[in-house]
matplotlib code that plots the C-alpha trace (Angstrom):
import matplotlib.pyplot as plt

x = [-169.6, -168.0, -166.4, -164.3, -160.8, -160.6, -157.2, -157.4, -154.5, -154.4, -151.7, -154.3, -154.6, -157.9, -159.5, -158.2, -159.7, -163.0, -163.2, -162.1, -164.9, -167.5, -166.2, -166.2, -169.8, -170.8, -169.2, -166.0, -162.4, -160.3, -156.5, -154.9, -151.7, -150.4, -148.6, -148.7, -145.3, -146.5, -149.7, -147.9, -146.0, -149.4, -150.7, -147.8, -148.5, -152.3, -155.5, -157.3, -160.7, -160.9, -158.6, -159.7, -156.9, -156.5, -155.3, -153.0, -150.2, -146.5, -143.8, -146.3, -149.6, -152.8, -152.2, -148.7, -150.0, -152.8, -150.2, -148.2, -151.3, -152.4, -148.9, -149.1, -152.7, -154.8, -158.0, -158.4, -161.1, -159.8, -161.7, -160.0, -160.8, -159.8, -160.5, -159.8, -162.7, -162.6, -163.7, -160.1, -158.9, -161.8, -161.2, -157.4, -158.0, -160.7, -158.4, -155.6, -157.8, -159.7, -163.2, -164.8, -164.0, -165.4, -165.0, -163.9, -165.6, -167.7, -171.4, -171.5, -174.3, -172.6, -169.3, -171.0, -172.9, -169.6, -168.0, -170.8, -170.8, -167.0, -167.2, -170.0, -167.9, -164.9, -167.0, -168.4, -165.0, -163.5, -166.3, -166.0, -162.2, -162.8, -165.3, -162.9, -160.1, -162.4, -163.4, -159.8, -158.8, -161.9, -161.3, -157.5, -155.6, -153.9, -157.3, -157.7, -156.7, -154.4, -151.0, -151.9, -149.3, -152.2, -154.1, -151.0, -150.3, -153.9, -153.6, -150.3, -151.9, -154.8, -152.6, -150.7, -153.8, -155.4, -152.8, -154.2, -157.6, -158.9, -157.9, -160.8, -160.3, -161.9, -162.1, -162.7, -163.7, -166.3, -169.2, -168.1, -164.4, -164.5, -164.7, -166.6, -164.3, -161.3, -163.1, -163.7, -160.1, -159.0, -161.4, -160.4, -156.7, -156.8, -157.3, -161.1, -161.7, -163.2, -166.1, -168.7, -168.3, -171.5, -172.1, -174.6, -175.5, -176.3, -177.8, -180.2, -182.0, -184.4, -183.0, -185.9, -184.9, -181.1, -180.5, -182.5, -180.7, -177.3, -177.9, -181.1, -184.1, -186.0, -189.6, -191.9, -189.3, -191.7, -194.9, -194.5, -191.5, -193.1, -189.8, -186.1, -184.0, -180.2, -178.6, -175.8, -173.2, -174.3, -174.1, -170.6, -169.3, -165.8, -165.7, -166.0, -168.7, -168.7, -170.6, -171.0, -171.8, -171.3, -171.4, -175.2, -175.7, -178.0, -176.3, -178.2, -177.1, -173.5, -173.3, -174.3, -171.9, -169.1, -169.8, -169.8, -166.4, -164.9, -166.4, -166.9, -170.4, -173.9, -177.5, -180.3, -183.2, -185.5, -183.0, -180.6, -178.4, -175.0, -173.7, -170.0, -168.7, -165.6, -165.4, -163.4, -165.2, -164.6, -166.3, -166.6, -168.0, -167.9, -168.3, -165.7, -166.2, -163.9, -166.2, -169.3, -167.7, -167.2, -170.8, -172.0, -173.4, -170.9, -169.5, -165.9, -165.1, -166.6, -164.6, -161.3, -162.3, -163.1, -160.2, -157.6, -156.4, -157.7, -157.3, -158.3, -159.3, -158.6, -161.5, -161.1, -160.3, -157.1, -156.0, -156.7, -153.7, -155.9, -158.8, -157.3, -156.5, -160.0, -161.6, -159.7, -160.6, -164.3, -164.5, -162.9, -165.5, -168.3, -167.2, -167.9, -171.0, -172.7, -171.3, -170.5, -167.3, -166.3, -163.2, -162.2, -162.4, -161.5, -158.9, -161.5, -163.7, -160.7, -160.0, -163.6, -163.3, -160.0, -161.4, -164.7, -164.8, -166.5, -168.6, -169.8, -166.2, -165.5, -169.1, -170.2, -167.5, -168.4, -172.1, -171.1, -169.0, -171.7, -174.2, -171.6, -170.9, -174.6, -175.0, -171.9, -172.4, -169.0, -167.3, -165.0, -166.7, -166.9, -168.0, -171.5, -172.0, -171.6, -174.4, -172.1, -172.1, -170.0, -166.8, -167.6, -165.6, -167.1, -165.6, -167.2, -167.5, -166.7, -166.2, -164.6, -162.7, -163.1, -161.4, -162.8, -161.9, -162.6, -161.5, -161.3, -161.8, -160.8, -160.7, -157.1, -157.6, -159.0, -156.4, -154.8, -154.3, -157.2, -159.5, -158.5, -159.2, -162.6, -163.4, -162.7, -164.8, -167.7, -167.4, -167.4, -170.5, -172.4, -171.2, -172.6, -175.9, -174.7, -174.4, -171.4, -170.9, -170.6, -168.5, -166.0, -165.7, -165.4, -162.6, -160.9, -160.5, -161.4, -164.9, -163.9, -162.3, -165.5, -166.3, -162.8, -163.2, -166.2]
y = [-18.4, -21.4, -24.0, -22.1, -23.1, -23.1, -23.3, -25.2, -24.6, -26.7, -28.9, -31.4, -33.9, -35.5, -32.0, -31.2, -34.5, -33.8, -30.3, -31.4, -33.9, -31.3, -28.9, -31.5, -32.5, -28.9, -28.5, -26.7, -27.7, -27.9, -27.4, -28.7, -27.4, -28.5, -25.2, -21.5, -21.7, -24.3, -22.5, -19.3, -21.4, -22.9, -19.3, -18.4, -21.3, -21.7, -19.6, -19.4, -17.9, -18.3, -19.3, -21.1, -21.3, -22.5, -19.9, -22.0, -23.8, -24.4, -22.4, -19.8, -19.2, -18.0, -14.3, -14.4, -16.4, -13.9, -11.0, -12.9, -13.4, -9.8, -8.6, -10.3, -11.4, -8.7, -9.4, -13.1, -13.4, -15.2, -17.1, -17.9, -21.1, -21.7, -24.0, -21.2, -18.9, -15.6, -12.1, -10.8, -13.3, -12.6, -8.9, -9.4, -11.4, -9.1, -6.1, -7.9, -8.3, -11.6, -11.6, -13.8, -15.9, -19.4, -21.5, -25.2, -27.6, -25.8, -26.1, -27.1, -24.8, -21.9, -22.5, -22.7, -19.5, -17.8, -19.2, -18.1, -14.6, -14.3, -15.6, -13.1, -10.3, -11.4, -11.5, -8.0, -6.7, -8.2, -6.8, -3.4, -3.4, -4.4, -1.6, 1.0, -0.2, 0.0, 3.6, 4.6, 3.3, 4.7, 8.2, 8.1, 11.1, 8.8, 8.2, 11.9, 12.1, 15.0, 16.1, 19.8, 21.7, 23.7, 20.6, 18.8, 21.8, 21.6, 17.8, 18.2, 20.8, 18.5, 15.5, 17.6, 18.8, 15.4, 14.5, 17.3, 15.9, 19.0, 21.7, 23.4, 23.3, 25.7, 24.4, 27.0, 26.2, 26.6, 24.2, 20.8, 21.1, 18.3, 20.0, 17.2, 14.6, 16.4, 16.8, 13.0, 12.4, 14.5, 12.6, 9.1, 9.8, 10.9, 9.4, 10.1, 7.8, 5.1, 7.5, 9.1, 11.7, 13.9, 16.3, 19.2, 21.4, 24.7, 26.1, 23.2, 23.4, 26.2, 28.7, 28.0, 24.3, 24.6, 25.1, 22.0, 20.1, 21.0, 20.9, 18.8, 19.6, 18.3, 17.2, 20.3, 22.7, 23.8, 22.7, 19.2, 18.3, 15.2, 13.6, 14.4, 14.5, 14.2, 16.9, 16.5, 17.7, 15.0, 12.4, 13.5, 13.1, 11.6, 12.1, 14.9, 17.3, 19.1, 22.4, 22.7, 26.1, 27.8, 31.2, 30.7, 30.2, 32.9, 35.5, 34.7, 31.0, 32.1, 33.5, 30.2, 28.3, 30.6, 29.8, 26.1, 26.3, 28.4, 26.6, 23.1, 22.9, 23.4, 23.3, 21.5, 23.7, 24.1, 23.0, 24.8, 21.8, 22.1, 19.2, 18.7, 18.0, 16.3, 16.4, 18.0, 20.8, 21.3, 24.0, 24.6, 27.2, 28.5, 32.1, 34.7, 34.9, 37.9, 39.8, 38.6, 40.0, 43.4, 43.3, 42.5, 39.1, 37.0, 37.5, 38.6, 36.8, 33.5, 34.0, 34.2, 31.3, 28.9, 30.1, 28.4, 26.2, 27.4, 25.2, 26.4, 24.0, 25.3, 25.2, 22.7, 25.4, 26.2, 22.5, 21.5, 19.2, 16.9, 16.7, 13.7, 11.9, 12.5, 11.4, 8.1, 7.7, 8.3, 6.2, 3.3, 3.7, 3.9, 0.6, -1.2, 0.7, 0.4, -3.0, -2.2, -1.8, 1.8, 1.9, 5.3, 8.9, 10.4, 13.2, 15.7, 14.8, 15.3, 18.7, 19.6, 18.7, 20.6, 23.6, 23.8, 26.1, 23.7, 26.0, 23.0, 21.7, 18.0, 17.2, 18.5, 16.7, 13.4, 13.8, 14.8, 11.6, 9.5, 10.7, 10.1, 6.6, 5.7, 7.1, 5.4, 2.0, 0.4, 3.4, 6.0, 8.8, 11.8, 15.4, 14.6, 12.5, 15.6, 17.9, 20.8, 24.1, 23.9, 25.8, 29.5, 32.4, 34.7, 33.1, 33.4, 36.0, 35.7, 38.9, 38.6, 41.1, 43.7, 41.6, 40.2, 36.6, 35.3, 32.3, 32.4, 29.1, 29.1, 26.1, 25.2, 25.7, 29.2, 30.4, 33.8, 37.2, 38.5, 35.8, 36.4, 40.1, 39.3, 37.0, 39.9, 42.2, 39.8, 39.2, 43.0, 43.5, 40.8, 42.2, 45.6, 44.4, 45.1, 48.8, 49.8, 53.1, 51.2, 48.5, 51.1, 52.5, 49.0, 48.2, 51.6, 52.1, 54.7, 55.1, 53.8, 50.6, 48.5, 49.6, 48.7, 45.1, 44.5]
z = [106.6, 104.9, 107.2, 109.7, 110.8, 114.6, 116.3, 119.6, 122.0, 125.2, 126.8, 128.0, 125.2, 126.4, 126.5, 123.0, 121.6, 123.3, 121.9, 118.5, 118.4, 119.4, 116.7, 113.9, 114.7, 114.5, 111.0, 112.0, 111.1, 114.3, 114.1, 117.4, 119.1, 122.5, 123.4, 122.6, 121.0, 118.5, 117.9, 116.8, 114.3, 113.1, 112.7, 110.4, 108.1, 108.1, 107.7, 111.0, 111.6, 115.4, 118.3, 121.4, 124.0, 127.6, 130.0, 132.2, 130.1, 130.7, 128.9, 127.5, 129.3, 127.6, 128.3, 126.8, 123.8, 123.3, 123.3, 120.6, 118.5, 118.7, 117.7, 114.3, 113.8, 115.5, 113.5, 114.6, 117.4, 120.5, 123.1, 126.4, 128.3, 131.9, 134.8, 137.2, 136.4, 138.1, 137.3, 137.5, 134.9, 132.7, 132.8, 132.2, 129.0, 127.6, 128.3, 126.4, 123.4, 123.9, 122.4, 125.0, 128.1, 128.8, 132.0, 131.9, 132.0, 129.3, 128.5, 124.8, 123.9, 125.6, 123.8, 120.4, 121.1, 121.9, 118.8, 116.5, 118.0, 117.6, 113.9, 113.2, 114.7, 112.6, 109.5, 110.1, 111.0, 107.8, 105.6, 107.3, 106.7, 103.0, 102.6, 104.1, 101.9, 98.9, 99.8, 100.4, 97.0, 95.3, 96.6, 96.6, 95.4, 92.9, 91.2, 90.3, 86.6, 85.9, 84.6, 84.9, 87.1, 88.6, 89.6, 90.8, 93.1, 94.5, 95.1, 97.0, 99.3, 99.9, 100.7, 103.2, 105.0, 105.0, 107.8, 110.0, 111.0, 112.7, 110.2, 108.4, 104.6, 102.1, 98.5, 95.8, 92.2, 89.5, 89.3, 88.1, 88.9, 91.4, 94.8, 96.5, 94.9, 96.5, 99.8, 99.9, 99.0, 102.0, 104.3, 103.2, 103.2, 106.9, 110.3, 110.2, 107.2, 109.5, 110.3, 108.1, 105.4, 105.3, 102.5, 102.8, 99.8, 101.5, 98.3, 97.8, 101.2, 101.9, 104.5, 106.9, 107.0, 106.9, 110.6, 111.5, 108.7, 110.1, 113.8, 114.2, 116.4, 119.4, 119.5, 119.5, 118.2, 115.5, 113.9, 112.6, 114.7, 116.2, 117.3, 117.9, 114.8, 114.5, 112.3, 109.8, 112.4, 114.7, 111.9, 111.1, 114.6, 114.4, 110.7, 108.2, 107.2, 103.8, 103.6, 99.9, 98.4, 101.8, 100.0, 99.7, 103.5, 105.0, 107.2, 110.3, 110.1, 109.4, 112.9, 114.4, 112.3, 113.4, 117.1, 116.2, 114.6, 117.4, 120.4, 118.9, 120.3, 118.9, 120.1, 118.5, 117.3, 120.3, 122.9, 125.2, 125.8, 124.2, 122.1, 121.6, 118.1, 116.9, 113.1, 110.4, 108.5, 104.8, 103.0, 99.2, 96.9, 93.4, 94.6, 95.4, 99.2, 99.6, 97.2, 99.1, 102.3, 100.6, 99.5, 103.0, 102.0, 104.0, 107.4, 107.5, 110.8, 109.4, 106.1, 108.1, 110.2, 107.3, 105.2, 107.4, 104.5, 101.1, 98.0, 94.5, 91.8, 88.2, 85.7, 82.8, 80.3, 82.3, 82.4, 78.7, 78.8, 81.0, 78.5, 76.5, 79.8, 81.1, 77.9, 77.9, 81.6, 81.1, 78.0, 79.9, 82.6, 80.1, 78.4, 81.7, 82.7, 79.3, 78.5, 74.9, 72.9, 72.3, 70.0, 71.2, 70.0, 66.7, 66.4, 65.2, 68.2, 70.5, 68.9, 69.5, 73.2, 73.6, 71.7, 73.8, 76.8, 79.2, 81.4, 83.3, 83.6, 84.3, 85.1, 81.7, 79.9, 81.5, 80.6, 77.1, 76.6, 78.1, 75.5, 72.8, 74.0, 73.9, 70.4, 68.9, 67.3, 67.1, 65.4, 66.9, 68.7, 66.3, 66.7, 65.5, 68.7, 70.9, 72.0, 73.0, 71.2, 68.0, 67.6, 67.6, 66.2, 68.8, 72.0, 75.4, 78.1, 81.8, 83.7, 87.2, 89.3, 86.6, 83.9, 80.7, 80.1, 76.6, 74.6, 70.9, 69.1, 65.4, 63.1, 62.3, 58.6, 59.1, 61.7, 60.9, 62.6, 60.6, 61.7, 65.3, 65.0, 63.3, 66.2, 68.7, 66.7, 66.6, 70.3, 70.9, 68.8, 70.6, 73.9, 72.9, 71.4, 67.8, 68.6, 66.5, 68.4, 71.7, 70.2, 68.9, 72.5, 73.9, 71.5, 71.9, 68.2, 65.6, 64.2, 60.8, 62.1, 62.0, 58.4, 57.3, 58.6, 56.2]

ax = plt.figure().add_subplot(projection="3d")
ax.plot(x, y, z, "-o")
ax.set_aspect("equal")
plt.show()
């Protein structure tokens, strides 16, 4: 740490001068004050890294001065000095917020040891606060780029539930829609942000290992368990755990998770000792859990337990008004990350982005723009820089809940009712394997319809 400013508060002038001398020789910058009242004024006008104060002073004693400091400058470490050393006085000052307690006359080495400990504590506290502030800003709801009414509705719900630190949240959305980003925003906007955010991808961990990954295990629980291991729930104590892709969790483990959520306790693998948990649980999935319940692949009781506060994120194809905003946002990031000038994106390239279906959603779009930014050489990004499927007359297929969802993309210069019908016909033929008889049935038209379209 650079030269520290240390405020010395003592009504004994000879003692202040002695302490000033010792501090200067050690490389510190002492700031003297002969009373607590004057010291509070000094604090308002100067940067102070540490306070050393006598406990017995007229007008305002050390305890009252300490209370005044903590009411306005709670982060500054405080060392109390007294010629009346007693356990009771030491305990009283520590309880009021003093970092340490030194008796007068002090031993120089002991005093400097206490000063260095306090300054190290202050430095770590300051760095930790800066990191928390950075994370809060990084994952702020305000940093989520959108003007889509659907997305704004989801963000408003997330902001509200962030103030309820124990409420289980279920985030639904296709892959790449930003479920983990939203989960982090909920965590860092709430009271638990000072503790860990732990994410677990339930689909990426083999079912045989998932229980140990979540709850930990004790030594000897299974072959190869040569030591105790903390699970993700233990790591998330006081904070938040995200169970990503919970729809892929095995049924037998779902029963154990239900008990954890209901009773707020778990047992490590191989142990009968219950462990209490205190963390918010957020789950996310791209699957339709209600359908999985009907199919017998997800427990109904667990579904109702985790579905306390559901939030649905729309796919990018349903929030196309956000595509230009996201493109500008990602290009701005890429300018910094790649350290190269990127003039922007051409209108044709923007039309391509808007016309594409984005099955991988925002994640796919960001990757697409990263590739384009690498390929561009000082010119506007154009459609040739993209590696996405080119505009197709046939559209795409996505069947859910018995519905067929398709999107027809037609170049502006070719747009007409006939071209839209042709696109539907081509889509139907592809859907039916070019079997015209099946396509006619699929389209619910007469047998001659397809031949008239030729």
